[in-house]
N, C-alpha and C positions, 0 to 999 in steps of 0.2 A: 505492500500501500504505500503510495507516495505521502512525505512530506507536506502538509497544508501551505501555501505562500502567499504572498498578494496581500496579507491584513495589515492593516496599523490604525493604530487607536490615540483619539486627543484627548485630553482633559482640559474641559474647562471651568472659570471659577465659581461657576454655579454647585461643585462637586458631580457635573455631570461629563459620562464618558462616550465618546459614539468612535465605535465600531466600524471600518471600512473595509469593504475587498474587492480590490482591484479601482479605488479610486472612487466607490459608488458604496453610501451610509448602508450597513447590514442590519444593525442594532444600536439605540442608544440605552445608557442605564444611568439611573441616579441613584440618590441616595446609599443606603447600607450596601446595595446590589453591588455598586461600582469600586464600594471600597473593598468585597471581598473578590472582585475582580483583579484591581488592581497590585492588590497582594498577591494573590495567586501568578498574574505574570510575571512579578517581581521575583516565585519564588521558583517556577519554571520552565520551559519554553513557550517564549509568548506566541508565533505563530499556533502552535498546537490547543494555547491555549482559548484566544482567539475563535479560533475554527470551533470549536468545542462548544464557548459561550454562545455562539450566533447560530449553532447546527448547521454549519455548511464543514462538515466533515465526511467522511465517508463510512461507511460503516459494514464495506467488505463483503457485502452481497449481489452487489452490482453484476459482478461476472457469470454468477450464478441465475440472475435473473435475466441476462441475454440471452443467454445458454438455452431459456427453459423454448419448450414447442411452439406456445403462445405466441411467441416473443420474433421468431427468426421470419427470417422474408425472403 
């Protein structure tokens, strides 16, 4: 599974964090959720953390679904 890439985050003065994926806003976090997110980014792999918080990450079953007879063309 390839590593996530293309994520950036911006911290704003009002304790809001905006996560972008390839320049487009993916999600906005406010208050305690933003604080938890910033703590996770500081402790781990930022790209992986941002992918998980936005829900934009591969789950590992895409190849299996592509090979299903219903999805073949």
